C-alpha positions in Angstrom: -7.6 9.7 -21.5 -8.7 12.2 -18.8 -8.7 10.4 -15.5 -10.0 11.4 -12.1 -8.4 9.7 -9.1 -10.6 10.0 -6.0 -8.9 9.9 -2.6 -10.6 11.6 0.3 -7.8 11.0 2.7 -4.5 10.5 0.9 -3.1 13.5 -1.0 -0.1 13.1 -3.3 1.1 16.4 -1.9 1.3 15.0 1.7 4.7 14.4 3.2 5.6 10.8 3.9 5.5 10.3 7.7 3.3 13.3 8.3 0.2 13.1 10.5 -2.1 12.6 7.5 0.3 10.7 5.2 1.0 7.0 4.7 2.2 4.8 1.8 -1.0 5.4 0.0 -0.3 9.0 -0.8 3.0 7.9 -2.3 1.3 5.4 -4.4 -1.2 7.9 -5.8 1.6 10.4 -6.6 3.7 7.8 -8.5 0.7 6.3 -10.3 -0.6 9.7 -11.4 2.8 10.8 -12.5 3.4 7.7 -14.6 -0.1 8.0 -16.2 0.7 11.5 -17.2 4.1 10.4 -18.7 2.1 7.9 -20.8 0.2 10.8 -22.3 -2.9 10.9 -20.1 -4.3 13.8 -18.1 -4.9 13.2 -14.4 -6.8 15.1 -11.7 -6.5 13.9 -8.1 -9.7 15.0 -6.1 -9.0 15.0 -2.4 -10.3 16.7 0.7 -8.9 20.1 1.8 -6.9 19.4 5.0 -5.2 22.7 5.6 -6.7 26.2 5.6 -4.4 27.8 3.1 -4.4 25.1 0.5 -5.2 26.6 -2.9 -8.2 25.0 -4.7 -5.9 23.7 -7.5 -2.3 22.7 -7.4 -0.5 21.7 -10.6 2.1 19.1 -9.7 3.4 18.9 -13.3 1.8 19.6 -16.7 -1.1 17.3 -17.0 -1.3 16.4 -13.3 -3.4 18.5 -10.9 -4.6 18.1 -7.3 -8.0 19.6 -6.6 -8.7 20.4 -2.9 -12.4 20.1 -2.2 -14.1 21.5 0.9 -15.5 18.6 2.9 -15.4 19.0 6.6 -12.8 20.9 8.6 -9.7 22.2 6.7 -7.4 20.1 8.9 -6.5 16.6 9.9 -9.4 14.2 10.4 -8.8 10.7 11.8 -9.6 7.9 9.4 -12.4 6.6 11.7 -14.1 10.1 11.6 -14.0 10.4 7.8 -17.3 8.7 7.1 -19.0 11.7 8.7 -17.7 14.0 5.9 -18.1 11.7 2.9 -21.5 13.1 1.9 -19.9 16.6 1.8 -17.0 15.2 -0.3 -19.4 13.5 -2.6 -21.4 16.7 -3.1 -18.1 18.7 -3.8 -17.0 16.1 -6.4 -20.4 16.2 -8.1 -20.4 20.0 -8.2 -16.9 20.1 -9.6 -17.7 17.6 -12.3 -21.0 19.3 -13.1 -19.3 22.7 -13.6 -17.1 21.8 -16.6 -14.6 19.1 -15.5 -14.8 16.2 -18.0 -13.4 12.8 -17.4 -13.3 9.5 -19.3 -13.0 7.4 -16.2 -12.9 7.7 -12.4 -10.7 5.6 -10.2 -11.6 5.4 -6.5 -8.7 4.4 -4.2 -10.9 3.0 -1.4 -14.4 1.7 -0.8 -15.4 5.1 0.7 -14.2 6.9 -2.4 -16.0 4.3 -4.5 -19.3 5.5 -3.0 -18.5 8.9 -4.5 -17.5 7.4 -7.8 -20.8 5.4 -7.9 -22.7 8.6 -7.4 -20.8 10.3 -10.3 -21.7 7.2 -12.4 -25.4 7.4 -11.6 -25.6 11.2 -12.1 -23.1 11.8 -14.9 -22.6 8.4 -16.6 -18.9 8.2 -15.7 -17.5 4.7 -15.6 -15.5 4.0 -12.5 -12.8 1.6 -11.3 -12.3 0.9 -7.6 -9.6 -0.7 -5.5 -10.9 -3.6 -3.5 -9.9 -3.1 0.1 -7.4 -5.4 1.9 -8.7 -8.1 4.1 -7.2 -9.7 7.2 -6.2 -13.4 7.1 -9.8 -14.4 8.1 -11.2 -12.6 5.1 -12.8 -9.8 7.1 -12.6 -6.3 5.7 -10.3 -4.2 7.9 -11.3 -0.9 6.4 -15.1 -0.6 6.8 -18.2 -2.2 5.4 -18.8 0.2 2.6 -17.4 -2.1 -0.1 -20.4 -4.3 -0.2 -22.8 -3.4 -2.9 -20.4 -0.8 -4.4 -18.4 -3.5 -6.1 -21.5 -4.5 -8.1 -21.8 -0.9 -9.5 -18.1 -0.6 -10.4 -17.1 -1.2 -14.0 -13.8 -2.7 -12.9 -12.5 -3.9 -9.5 -8.8 -4.1 -9.1 -6.8 -5.8 -6.5 -5.7 -3.3 -3.8 -2.2 -4.6 -4.1 -2.2 -3.8 -7.8 -1.9 -0.2 -6.7 1.5 -0.9 -5.1 4.9 -0.5 -6.7 8.4 0.8 -6.1 10.9 3.3 -7.6 13.7 1.4 -9.3 15.9 4.5 -9.0 15.5 4.4 -5.2 15.6 0.7 -4.6 18.2 -1.5 -6.3 20.9 -3.9 -5.1 24.2 -2.8 -3.6 27.1 -4.6 -2.1 26.1 -6.2 1.2 29.5 -5.2 2.7 29.0 -1.6 1.6 25.5 -1.5 2.9 26.5 -2.9 6.3 29.4 -0.5 6.6 27.0 2.4 5.9 24.4 1.0 8.3 27.0 0.2 11.0 26.1 -3.6 10.9 28.6 -6.3 11.7 29.9 -7.8 8.4 29.5 -11.4 9.3 26.2 -11.4 11.2 23.0 -13.1 10.0 20.6 -10.2 9.9 16.8 -10.4 9.9 15.0 -7.2 9.0 11.4 -6.3 9.7 10.0 -3.0 8.5 6.5 -1.7 9.2 4.4 0.6 11.3 4.5 0.8 15.1 1.3 -1.1 15.5 0.7 -4.6 16.9 -1.1 -5.7 13.7 2.1 -5.3 11.8 3.5 -8.5 13.3 6.6 -7.3 15.3 5.8 -9.7 18.2 5.5 -12.7 15.8 8.9 -11.9 14.4 10.4 -11.4 17.8 9.1 -14.8 19.0 10.4 -16.5 15.9 13.8 -14.9 16.3 14.0 -16.2 19.8 13.4 -19.7 18.5 16.0 -19.4 15.7 18.9 -20.5 17.9 21.5 -19.2 15.5 23.8 -16.3 16.2 21.8 -13.6 14.5 20.6 -10.1 14.8 17.1 -8.7 14.4 16.4 -5.2 13.2 12.9 -3.8 13.6 12.5 -0.5 11.7 9.4 1.6 12.1 8.2 3.7 9.1 6.0 6.0 11.2 8.1 6.9 14.2 11.1 9.3 14.1 14.3 8.0 15.6 14.2 10.4 18.5 10.6 9.4 19.3 11.3 5.7 19.7 11.4 5.9 23.5 7.9 7.4 23.4 6.4 4.8 21.1 4.1 2.4 23.0 4.6 -0.3 20.4 8.4 0.0 20.6 8.2 -0.2 24.4 6.0 -3.3 24.2 8.3 -5.1 21.8 11.4 -4.1 23.8 9.8 -5.6 26.9 9.0 -8.8 25.0 12.6 -9.0 23.7 13.8 -8.8 27.3 11.5 -11.5 28.5 12.6 -13.8 25.6 16.2 -13.1 26.4 17.1 -11.6 23.0 17.2 -7.9 23.8 20.9 -7.7 23.3 20.5 -8.9 19.7 17.6 -6.7 18.7 17.8 -3.2 17.4 14.9 -0.7 17.0 15.2 2.0 14.3 13.0 4.9 13.5 11.8 6.2 10.2 14.5 6.7 7.5 14.7 8.1 4.0 14.6 6.0 0.9 18.4 5.6 0.8 18.5 4.4 4.4 15.7 1.9 3.7 17.7 0.7 0.7 20.8 0.2 2.8 18.9 -1.8 5.4 17.3 -4.0 2.9 20.7 -4.7 1.1 22.4 -5.3 4.4 19.9 -7.9 5.6 20.1 -11.6 4.9 16.3 -11.9 4.9 13.4 -9.5 5.1 10.3 -10.6 7.1 6.8 -9.3 6.8 4.1 -11.2 8.7 1.3 -8.8 9.6 -2.0 -10.2 10.6 -3.8 -7.6 8.5 -3.2 -7.1 4.8 -1.2 -4.0 3.9 -0.2 -2.8 0.4 3.0 -4.8 0.5 5.3 -1.9 -0.4 8.1 -2.9 2.1 8.5 -6.5 0.8 8.5 -5.1 -2.8 11.3 -2.7 -1.9 13.3 -5.6 -0.3 12.8 -7.7 -3.4 14.0 -4.8 -5.5 17.2 -4.8 -3.5 17.7 -8.6 -4.1 16.9 -9.6 -0.6 14.8 -12.8 -0.1 11.4 -12.2 1.7 9.5 -14.4 4.1 6.0 -13.0 4.2 2.5 -13.8 5.4 0.4 -16.1 3.2 -2.5 -13.6 3.1 -3.2 -10.2 1.6 -0.6 -8.0 -0.1 2.3 -10.2 0.7 1.1 -13.2 -1.2 0.5 -11.0 -4.2 4.2 -10.0 -4.2 6.0 -13.1 -3.0 6.1 -16.4 -4.9 6.4 -19.2 -2.3 9.7 -21.1 -2.9 10.6 -18.9 -5.8 11.3 -15.4 -4.5 11.0 -16.3 -0.8 8.6 -18.1 1.5 5.0 -17.7 2.6 4.1 -18.6 6.2 1.1 -18.2 8.4 0.9 -14.6 9.8 0.9 -15.7 13.5 3.0 -18.8 13.7 6.5 -18.1 15.2 7.6 -21.7 14.9 6.9 -21.9 11.2 8.7 -18.6 10.7 11.7 -19.8 12.8 12.0 -22.9 10.6 12.2 -20.9 7.4 14.6 -18.4 8.9 16.8 -21.3 10.0 16.7 -22.8 6.6 17.9 -19.6 4.9 20.6 -19.3 7.6 21.8 -22.8 6.8 21.5 -22.4 3.0 23.0 -19.0 1.9 23.2 -20.1 -1.8 19.4 -20.7 -1.8 18.9 -17.3 -0.1 20.9 -15.6 -2.9 18.9 -17.4 -5.6 15.6 -16.4 -4.0 16.8 -12.8 -3.8 17.7 -12.7 -7.5 14.4 -14.2 -8.5 12.6 -11.6 -6.3 14.6 -8.8 -8.0 13.6 -10.0 -11.5 9.9 -10.3 -10.4 9.9 -6.8 -8.9 11.5 -5.2 -11.9 9.2 -7.0 -14.3 5.8 -6.5 -12.5 6.0 -3.9 -9.8 7.8 -0.7 -11.0 5.4 2.3 -10.8 5.5 2.4 -14.6 4.4 -1.2 -14.9 1.6 -0.6 -12.3 0.4 2.5 -14.2 0.5 0.7 -17.6 -1.7 -2.1 -16.2 -4.2 0.4 -14.8 -4.3 2.3 -18.0 -5.1 -0.9 -19.9 -7.9 -1.5 -17.4 -9.3 2.0 -18.1 -9.0 1.5 -21.8 -11.0 -1.6 -21.8 -14.0 0.4 -20.4 -14.0 3.1 -23.1 -15.0 1.3 -26.3 -18.3 0.1 -24.6 -19.4 3.5 -23.2 -23.1 4.0 -23.7 -23.8 5.9 -27.0 -25.8 9.1 -27.1 -28.9 7.2 -28.0 -28.6 5.3 -24.8 -27.6 2.0 -26.4 -24.5 0.0 -25.5 -23.4 -1.4 -22.2 -20.2 -1.4 -20.3 -18.9 -4.8 -19.4 -17.8 -5.4 -15.8 -14.2 -6.4 -15.2 -13.4 -8.2 -12.0 -9.7 -8.4 -11.5 -9.9 -9.9 -8.0 -11.7 -13.0 -6.8 -15.0 -12.4 -5.1 -14.3 -13.5 -1.5 -17.5 -12.7 0.2 -21.2 -12.0 -0.5 -22.2 -8.5 -1.4 -25.2 -6.4 -0.5 -26.1 -2.8 -0.1 -25.0 -1.3 3.2 -26.7 1.5 5.0 -23.7 3.8 4.6 -23.6 3.3 0.8 -27.4 3.7 0.5 -27.2 6.9 2.4 -24.7 8.4 0.1 -26.4 7.1 -3.0 -29.4 9.1 -2.0 -27.7 12.5 -2.2 
């Protein structure tokens, strides 16, 4: 198949941790590479975000990144991107009208799905879209453009189904070896939380639970988006450090900055338990990486985490903002190390079976393949079936933003 991945804001060429890069660009890079390794051809259509970017970059044979002019050739904040989506849609339509041929289009966000819907209406291209994450109350945390677009999509896949891990980068290692490399005491009960330096990632919830734990333990809070030498300047790090002091646990809490994949692996292998209880719904990459290292995970019972963690099998699911509940489960794993090891091994098996990038790409390719036999024939007959791979959680209707783009 020839596949177009639409991503107006996350380029697979972006550096992880850069000003315009997050975990999504890594997901796109891995998924695209694995699709090519399966024999497909993939173009990633994204917005030009640097003046000297060439129009086309070949990452490897069969995988290209197309930089399209849509707004300034520089960083644009996520909240400002809707302004430039009509230009991105026009650029995609022009590119596809001038000789680019695709069997299917995959939009990585509701905003990109608006563009994919336009390509479907104008060029007859079937499209798949990622449903956006929702917070625990079911409210869309991205924007309201998803409504209505889902009805036009030929397939809607769970946003967390676009999440995986690299088994060459994340795998178990001796806890003693990991702790020696990470300078962590060999006998401590270590709780690890990894995420972004944002309140919604749940650091305060973990801190308050840790203060209730009562056991002799250490808490490591690692930020994926702050360099180590910038920790003193991070407002979230300052806020959490102040909370730790008020709770009387500051001496047992360590804050770490962004590390490479090997340091993240060592931290996960060194920890007794990994905790992820954000009150929004991220991709769930960090819990998957911890599971791939054989570490049990306590996660929020909403969003991406509940897609990755099986409650009572690979770890535990708890409310995202309930320190007391989290403390109870931490204490239980502290008191039952054999259970913790069993949960960790089950998580390792689940991660390797379902969440390697190869497995993710294979599932997506099968979704694309299901659309192709029912493409409309030249005489106009035939209909595409609609595949819905996520539950419909809310009513849908056409929004003003989607209608405006549709009219271009």
